[in-house]
C-alpha positions as CSV (number, residue, x, y, z in Angstrom):
1,M,65.9,147.2,65.1
2,E,69.4,147.2,63.7
3,S,71.6,144.1,63.5
4,L,74.6,144.0,65.8
5,N,76.4,141.4,63.7
6,N,80.1,142.3,63.4
7,K,79.6,145.6,65.2
8,I,82.7,146.6,67.2
9,A,81.9,147.2,70.9
10,I,84.1,148.1,73.9
11,V,82.7,147.4,77.4
12,T,84.7,148.7,80.4
13,G,84.5,147.0,83.7
14,A,83.9,143.8,81.8
15,S,85.6,141.4,84.1
16,K,82.6,141.0,86.4
17,G,79.0,142.1,87.3
18,I,77.2,144.4,85.0
19,G,80.0,144.8,82.6
20,R,80.4,141.0,82.2
21,G,76.7,140.6,81.7
22,I,76.5,143.4,79.0
23,A,79.5,142.0,77.2
24,I,78.0,138.5,77.0
25,A,74.7,139.9,75.9
26,L,76.2,142.0,73.1
27,A,78.3,139.1,71.9
28,K,75.2,136.9,71.7
29,Q,73.8,139.5,69.3
30,G,76.9,139.2,67.1
31,C,79.1,142.0,68.3
32,K,82.8,141.7,68.3
33,V,83.4,142.7,72.0
34,I,86.5,144.2,73.4
35,L,86.6,143.5,77.1
36,A,88.4,146.1,79.2
37,A,89.2,146.0,82.9
38,R,92.2,145.8,85.3
39,N,91.9,142.2,86.2
40,S,93.6,140.1,83.5
41,D,92.6,136.7,84.8
42,K,88.9,137.5,85.1
43,L,88.9,139.2,81.7
44,K,90.4,136.1,80.1
45,Q,87.7,134.0,81.8
46,V,84.9,136.2,80.3
47,A,86.6,136.1,76.9
48,I,86.7,132.3,77.0
49,E,83.1,132.1,78.1
50,I,82.1,134.2,75.1
51,T,84.2,132.4,72.5
52,E,83.1,129.0,73.8
53,A,79.5,130.0,73.2
54,G,80.3,131.0,69.6
55,G,80.9,134.7,70.1
56,S,83.8,137.0,69.5
57,A,85.8,138.6,72.3
58,Q,89.2,140.2,72.9
59,A,90.5,141.0,76.4
60,I,92.6,144.1,76.8
61,V,93.8,145.0,80.3
62,S,93.0,148.7,80.9
63,D,92.7,151.1,83.8
64,V,90.1,153.8,83.1
65,T,91.8,156.1,85.6
66,D,95.1,156.1,83.7
67,E,95.2,158.3,80.6
68,Q,97.9,156.4,78.8
69,S,96.2,153.1,79.5
70,V,92.9,154.3,78.0
71,D,94.6,155.9,75.0
72,N,96.4,152.5,74.4
73,L,93.0,150.7,74.6
74,F,91.4,152.8,71.8
75,E,94.6,152.8,69.7
76,Q,94.6,149.0,69.8
77,V,91.0,148.8,68.8
78,K,91.4,151.2,65.9
79,E,94.5,149.4,64.7
80,S,92.8,145.9,65.0
81,Y,89.3,146.7,63.7
82,G,89.6,150.1,61.9
83,R,86.4,151.4,63.6
84,L,84.3,151.5,66.8
85,D,80.6,151.2,66.8
86,I,79.6,151.0,70.5
87,L,81.2,152.1,73.7
88,V,79.6,151.0,77.0
89,N,81.1,153.0,79.9
90,N,80.4,150.6,82.8
91,A,83.5,150.7,85.0
92,G,82.5,152.1,88.4
93,M,83.0,151.9,92.1
94,A,81.3,153.1,95.3
95,V,82.4,154.1,98.8
96,S,79.8,154.5,101.5
97,G,80.0,156.6,104.6
98,R,78.8,159.9,106.2
99,I,80.5,163.1,105.1
100,D,82.4,163.6,108.4
101,E,83.8,160.0,108.1
102,L,85.0,160.0,104.6
103,S,88.6,160.7,103.6
104,L,89.8,162.7,100.6
105,S,91.2,159.5,99.2
106,D,87.7,157.9,99.4
107,W,86.2,160.8,97.5
108,Q,88.9,161.1,94.9
109,Q,89.0,157.4,94.1
110,V,85.3,157.3,93.3
111,Q,85.6,160.5,91.1
112,D,88.6,159.1,89.3
113,V,86.9,155.9,88.3
114,N,83.3,157.0,87.8
115,V,83.9,160.5,86.2
116,T,87.4,160.8,84.9
117,G,87.3,157.2,83.6
118,I,84.2,158.0,81.5
119,F,85.6,161.3,80.3
120,L,88.8,159.5,79.1
121,C,86.9,156.7,77.4
122,C,84.4,159.1,75.7
123,R,87.3,161.1,74.4
124,G,88.9,158.0,73.0
125,A,85.7,156.9,71.4
126,A,85.1,160.4,69.9
127,R,88.5,160.4,68.2
128,I,87.5,157.2,66.3
129,M,83.8,157.9,65.8
130,K,83.9,161.5,64.6
131,P,85.9,160.6,61.4
132,Q,83.7,157.7,60.7
133,K,80.6,159.9,61.2
134,G,78.7,157.6,63.5
135,G,78.7,155.5,66.7
136,R,76.9,155.0,70.0
137,I,78.2,155.7,73.5
138,I,76.2,154.2,76.4
139,N,77.1,155.6,79.9
140,I,76.0,153.5,82.8
141,G,74.8,156.0,85.5
142,S,72.7,155.1,88.5
143,I,69.4,155.9,90.2
144,S,71.7,157.6,92.8
145,G,72.4,160.2,90.1
146,Q,68.6,160.9,90.0
147,M,67.5,160.4,93.6
148,P,70.3,160.3,96.3
149,R,70.7,157.7,98.9
150,V,72.0,158.5,102.4
151,K,75.8,157.9,103.2
152,S,76.6,157.9,99.5
153,S,77.8,161.4,98.7
154,P,80.9,160.4,96.6
155,Y,79.0,157.9,94.5
156,T,75.9,160.1,94.2
157,T,78.0,163.1,93.1
158,S,79.9,161.1,90.5
159,K,76.6,159.8,89.0
160,F,75.1,163.3,88.8
161,A,78.4,164.2,86.9
162,V,77.8,161.3,84.5
163,T,74.4,162.8,83.7
164,G,76.0,166.2,83.0
165,L,78.7,164.8,80.9
166,T,76.2,162.7,78.9
167,K,74.1,165.7,78.1
168,A,77.1,167.8,77.1
169,L,78.5,165.1,74.8
170,A,75.1,164.3,73.3
171,L,74.9,167.9,72.2
172,E,78.5,168.2,71.1
173,L,78.6,164.9,69.1
174,R,75.2,164.8,67.4
175,P,76.5,166.7,64.3
176,Y,78.7,163.6,63.7
177,N,75.8,161.2,64.1
178,I,77.1,159.9,67.4
179,A,74.4,159.0,69.9
180,V,75.3,159.5,73.5
181,C,73.0,158.3,76.2
182,A,72.8,157.3,79.9
183,V,71.1,154.3,81.5
184,H,70.4,154.7,85.2
185,P,69.8,151.4,86.9
186,G,68.3,150.9,90.3
187,N,69.3,147.9,92.5
188,V,71.2,145.3,90.5
189,M,72.6,142.2,92.1
190,T,76.3,143.1,92.1
191,D,79.0,143.6,94.7
192,I,78.3,147.3,94.8
193,W,74.7,146.7,95.6
194,E,75.6,144.3,98.4
195,K,77.8,147.0,100.0
196,T,75.1,149.7,99.8
197,P,73.6,150.9,103.1
198,Q,70.0,149.8,103.0
199,V,67.0,152.1,103.6
200,P,64.3,151.1,106.0
201,E,61.8,149.8,103.5
202,Q,62.3,146.5,101.7
203,E,63.8,147.1,98.3
204,G,63.7,144.9,95.2
205,V,66.7,143.9,93.1
206,M,67.2,143.2,89.5
207,E,69.4,140.6,87.9
208,V,72.3,141.8,85.7
209,A,70.6,140.2,82.7
210,D,67.7,142.6,83.1
211,L,70.0,145.6,82.7
212,A,72.0,143.9,79.9
213,E,68.8,143.5,77.9
214,V,68.1,147.2,78.1
215,V,71.6,148.0,76.9
216,V,71.2,145.6,73.9
217,T,67.9,147.3,73.1
218,I,69.6,150.7,72.9
219,A,72.5,149.3,70.9
220,T,70.0,147.9,68.3
221,L,68.2,151.1,67.8
222,P,68.4,152.6,64.3
223,D,71.5,154.8,63.9
224,H,69.4,158.0,63.7
225,V,67.6,157.3,67.0
226,N,68.8,157.9,70.5
227,L,67.1,156.7,73.7
228,F,68.8,159.6,75.5
229,E,68.1,158.8,79.2
230,S,66.4,155.8,80.8
231,V,65.8,154.7,84.4
232,I,65.4,150.9,85.0
233,L,64.6,149.6,88.4
234,P,62.7,146.9,90.2
235,V,58.9,147.6,90.4
236,S,59.1,147.4,94.2
237,Q,62.1,149.7,94.6
238,P,61.3,153.2,96.0
239,Y,62.2,156.1,93.7
240,L,60.5,159.4,94.7
241,G,60.8,160.2,98.3
242,R,63.2,157.5,99.2
243,G,65.5,157.7,102.2
């Protein structure tokens, strides 16, 4: 496994939930973590938590749906650190409802965050990583992008799109030694999971730390190795044939 000491990592959606957990886990391994999200106060709290534990963190307020905001994020990172080793595209949202109940705004908001946001961040990372001939992009997908759940068409569609974008960029960027992969988590104890319509059978749930450990494992792989696609879920959670 490769050392993450002094590696430069951006984590989007880092103010809470999965993003916060991943950022803290990477910092514990020695990464200099750039925390990106819209909520300034929560970002600062995470940065303080990391630095007080002996890690390195910088909070940059950024909206992944805004092109200029994303461009500014990557420009600041390049100016401050001169490189980028790891990007974790975690920012995401979900809207639940049956197709005949959903508004166009519901649909568009989910696609803007979950798809366009990842596109903009991948583009920003590629502009730094291609000249340096290396880097790793980890896109947080979802089991819903593998096996759909009822009343989740906007979210499910967005996560299938994440898989497609990941595959396209893995192919496009491999000549530059840039590894692009997707991690598809099942139920994780976050605000999104708590709002998800439940299926009849009892489902298990993971802790954020469980997923963060997987991301750290991927980040510490040798530079020439890519764990292209992985599904992580509680043992008791249905996968095939779920409702």
